C-alpha positions in Angstrom: -119.7 101.0 -95.0 -118.7 98.0 -92.9 -117.7 94.6 -94.4 -120.8 93.1 -92.8 -123.0 95.8 -94.5 -121.4 95.1 -97.9 -121.8 91.3 -97.5 -125.5 91.8 -96.7 -126.0 94.0 -99.8 -124.3 91.3 -101.9 -126.6 88.6 -100.4 -129.6 90.8 -100.8 -128.9 91.4 -104.5 -128.3 87.7 -105.0 -131.6 86.8 -103.3 -133.4 89.5 -105.3 -132.1 88.0 -108.6 -133.0 84.5 -107.5 -136.5 85.6 -106.6 -136.9 87.4 -109.9 -135.7 84.3 -111.8 -138.2 82.1 -109.9 -141.0 84.5 -110.5 -140.2 84.4 -114.2 -140.4 80.6 -114.0 -136.8 80.2 -115.1 -134.1 77.8 -114.0 -130.6 79.0 -113.5 -129.6 77.4 -116.8 -132.4 79.1 -118.6 -131.5 82.5 -117.2 -127.9 81.9 -118.1 -128.8 81.2 -121.7 -131.2 84.2 -122.0 -128.8 86.7 -120.3 -125.6 85.2 -122.0 -124.0 84.4 -118.6 -121.9 81.5 -117.5 -123.5 79.1 -115.0 -120.7 79.7 -112.4 -121.1 83.5 -112.6 -124.9 83.4 -112.0 -124.5 80.8 -109.2 -122.0 83.0 -107.4 -124.1 86.1 -107.8 -127.1 84.4 -106.3 -125.0 83.2 -103.4 -123.6 86.7 -102.8 -120.1 85.4 -103.6 -119.4 88.1 -106.2 -118.8 91.4 -104.5 -119.7 93.8 -107.3 -121.3 92.2 -110.4 -121.1 94.7 -113.2 -124.1 96.9 -114.0 -124.2 95.3 -117.5 -124.6 91.9 -115.9 -127.3 93.0 -113.6 -129.0 94.8 -116.5 -128.9 91.6 -118.6 -130.5 89.7 -115.8 -133.1 92.3 -115.2 -134.1 92.3 -118.9 -134.1 88.5 -119.1 -136.4 88.2 -116.0 -138.7 91.0 -117.0 -137.8 93.3 -114.1 -135.6 96.4 -113.6 -132.2 97.0 -112.3 -133.7 99.3 -109.6 -136.0 96.5 -108.4 -133.1 94.1 -108.2 -130.8 96.5 -106.4 -133.5 98.1 -104.2 -133.6 95.6 -101.3 -131.8 97.1 -98.4 -131.0 94.0 -96.4 -131.1 90.2 -96.8 -132.4 90.1 -93.2 -135.8 91.6 -94.0 -138.5 89.2 -93.1 -140.8 87.8 -95.8 -144.5 88.3 -95.0 -146.4 85.0 -94.9 -148.9 84.6 -97.7 -151.6 83.2 -95.5 -152.6 82.8 -91.9 -151.1 79.6 -90.7 -152.8 77.3 -88.1 -150.7 76.1 -85.2 -150.5 72.5 -84.3 -150.9 71.2 -80.7 -147.1 71.1 -80.6 -146.6 74.6 -81.9 -145.9 74.0 -85.5 -146.8 76.5 -88.2 -144.6 75.6 -91.1 -143.5 72.3 -92.6 -140.5 71.6 -94.7 -140.4 68.3 -96.7 -137.2 66.8 -98.0 -137.4 65.4 -101.5 -135.3 62.3 -102.0 -136.4 59.7 -99.6 -139.6 61.5 -98.5 -141.4 62.7 -101.6 -139.6 60.5 -104.2 -137.6 57.4 -103.9 -135.4 54.9 -105.9 -133.2 57.5 -107.6 -130.4 54.9 -107.1 -132.0 52.9 -110.0 -130.4 55.5 -112.3 -127.0 53.9 -111.5 -128.2 50.5 -112.7 -129.9 51.9 -115.7 -126.8 53.8 -116.8 -124.7 50.6 -116.1 -127.0 48.7 -118.4 -126.7 51.3 -121.1 -122.9 51.7 -120.9 -121.6 48.4 -119.7 -119.8 50.2 -116.8 -120.6 48.7 -113.3 -123.2 50.4 -111.2 -120.8 50.6 -108.3 -118.3 52.6 -110.5 -121.1 55.0 -111.6 -122.3 55.4 -108.1 -118.7 56.2 -106.9 -118.4 58.9 -109.6 -121.8 60.4 -108.6 -121.0 60.6 -104.9 -117.6 62.1 -105.6 -119.2 65.2 -107.2 -122.7 65.2 -105.6 -122.0 67.8 -102.8 -120.2 70.1 -105.2 -123.1 70.1 -107.7 -125.7 70.3 -105.0 -124.0 73.5 -103.7 -124.3 75.0 -107.2 -120.5 75.0 -107.6 -120.7 72.8 -110.6 -123.4 72.8 -113.3 -125.2 69.6 -114.4 -123.7 70.2 -117.9 -120.2 70.0 -116.4 -121.1 66.9 -114.4 -122.6 65.3 -117.5 -119.4 65.9 -119.4 -117.3 64.3 -116.7 -119.6 61.4 -116.3 -119.7 60.7 -120.1 -115.9 60.8 -120.3 -115.5 58.5 -117.3 -118.0 55.9 -118.7 -116.6 56.2 -122.2 -119.5 57.6 -124.2 -120.0 60.8 -126.1 -122.8 62.4 -124.0 -125.1 61.6 -121.1 -127.9 63.4 -119.2 -128.0 62.7 -115.5 -131.2 64.7 -115.1 -133.0 62.4 -117.7 -131.8 59.3 -115.9 -132.8 60.7 -112.5 -136.3 61.9 -113.6 -137.0 58.6 -115.4 -136.1 56.5 -112.4 -137.6 58.2 -109.4 -141.1 57.3 -108.2 -143.4 59.6 -106.1 -144.2 58.4 -102.6 -147.9 58.6 -102.8 -148.5 58.5 -99.0 -146.5 61.7 -98.5 -148.0 63.5 -101.6 -151.4 63.2 -100.0 -150.2 64.5 -96.6 -148.4 67.4 -98.3 -151.7 68.5 -100.0 -153.5 68.1 -96.7 -150.8 70.1 -94.8 -150.8 72.9 -97.3 -154.5 73.6 -96.5 -153.6 74.4 -92.9 -149.9 75.2 -92.6 -147.1 76.9 -94.5 -145.4 74.2 -96.6 -142.0 74.2 -98.3 -139.4 72.0 -99.9 -135.9 71.8 -98.4 -133.7 69.6 -100.5 -130.1 68.8 -101.3 -130.7 68.8 -105.1 -128.7 69.1 -108.3 -129.6 72.3 -110.4 -132.7 72.5 -112.4 -134.5 69.4 -111.2 -137.3 70.7 -108.9 -139.3 72.5 -111.6 -139.5 69.5 -114.0 -140.3 67.2 -111.0 -143.4 69.3 -110.3 -144.3 69.4 -113.9 -144.1 65.6 -114.1 -146.2 65.1 -111.0 -143.2 63.6 -109.2 -143.7 66.3 -106.6 -147.1 67.6 -105.4 -148.5 70.5 -107.4 -149.3 72.9 -104.6 -148.4 76.4 -103.8 -145.0 76.1 -101.9 -144.4 79.0 -99.6 -140.7 78.4 -99.8 -138.4 76.2 -101.9 -134.9 75.8 -100.4 -133.0 74.2 -103.3 -129.4 73.7 -102.2 -128.0 74.3 -105.7 -129.7 77.8 -105.6 -128.9 78.9 -102.1 -125.3 77.6 -102.2 -125.2 75.4 -99.1 -126.4 71.9 -98.3 -127.9 70.1 -95.3 -126.7 69.6 -92.6 -124.8 73.0 -92.8 -126.3 75.6 -90.5 -126.6 78.3 -93.1 -129.2 76.4 -95.1 -131.5 76.1 -92.0 -131.0 79.8 -91.3 -132.1 80.7 -94.8 -135.0 78.3 -94.6 -136.2 79.8 -91.3 -136.0 83.3 -92.9 -138.1 82.3 -95.9 -140.6 80.5 -93.7 -141.1 83.8 -91.8 -141.9 82.1 -88.5 -139.9 81.3 -85.4 -137.5 78.3 -85.8 -139.4 76.7 -83.0 -142.5 76.7 -85.2 -140.9 74.7 -88.0 -141.1 71.0 -88.6 -138.6 69.3 -90.9 -139.4 65.9 -92.4 -136.3 64.2 -93.7 -134.9 60.6 -94.2 -131.5 61.6 -92.9 -131.0 61.6 -89.1 -127.9 63.8 -89.5 -130.0 66.5 -91.2 -132.6 66.2 -88.6 -130.2 66.6 -85.7 -128.8 69.8 -87.3 -132.3 71.2 -87.4 -133.1 70.1 -83.9 -130.1 71.9 -82.5 -131.6 75.1 -83.9 -134.9 74.5 -82.1 -136.8 73.0 -85.0 -139.3 70.1 -84.7 -138.1 67.1 -86.6 -139.6 63.8 -87.9 -137.6 61.0 -89.4 -139.3 59.4 -92.5 -138.8 55.9 -93.7 -139.8 55.6 -97.4 -140.1 51.9 -97.1 -143.1 52.5 -94.7 -144.7 55.5 -96.3 -148.2 54.9 -94.9 -146.8 54.7 -91.3 -144.7 57.8 -92.0 -147.7 59.7 -93.3 -149.7 58.9 -90.3 -146.9 60.1 -88.0 -146.8 63.4 -89.9 -150.6 63.8 -89.6 -150.3 63.2 -85.8 -147.5 65.7 -85.5 -149.7 68.3 -87.3 -152.9 67.8 -85.2 -154.4 71.1 -84.2 
């Protein structure tokens, strides 16, 4: 078998495991605890970075997710298209599927976590922000767990323990204008999330009504797919999960760098300013006229 064929099988197994985990309603951390796996091992398996995970590991994952080893290993290729769950409408500009970014589009003010931690620890907000950005890309790629980051952050600020996820979740606010447009768009188009996000945050955000409670056709969480925007691979995976042509996808994001990367691949793009959410929501609605 060629190296390409092997790589595709590894990615297919990783995608099957990630799909089974999401179907079971489990985060990566929850699956690790239930299957007695390390976070780094599971993250690498889901990314296809481990060439041959042991049959015992796959069996433990299968049992923990309520599926079978055969089901996990039975996908032939990662390139198989996913059948859309509904018939999408097409906008006047040819859009069938919409990806919404999270930070800066659906929620805002996560930076308030820096000042809150500063108030609680006596360490300057600038110092905390510097620590955060030093590790952010690594965590968002799934190469470091939140528990590992929490341990580093606690040590750097001189306290026994800290939970970044708690500070994040308690400080972000939903952008109401876009929540309404997401709900409207989901009635007519395929809708998904595409976010550079630390592990295990999307699910509690939905539970807390920080994100719209709709049926997402695809959730591209960087910490689960192992790449971040604006890297090309994340857009390719997103297009595959959307199951439409790249020219039929709209990305709504607050980063022009992320948008330019999508535009180079033929996507429609729309820059969102969370300080003018009503204006942004109206621009989205206009872009999705049919």
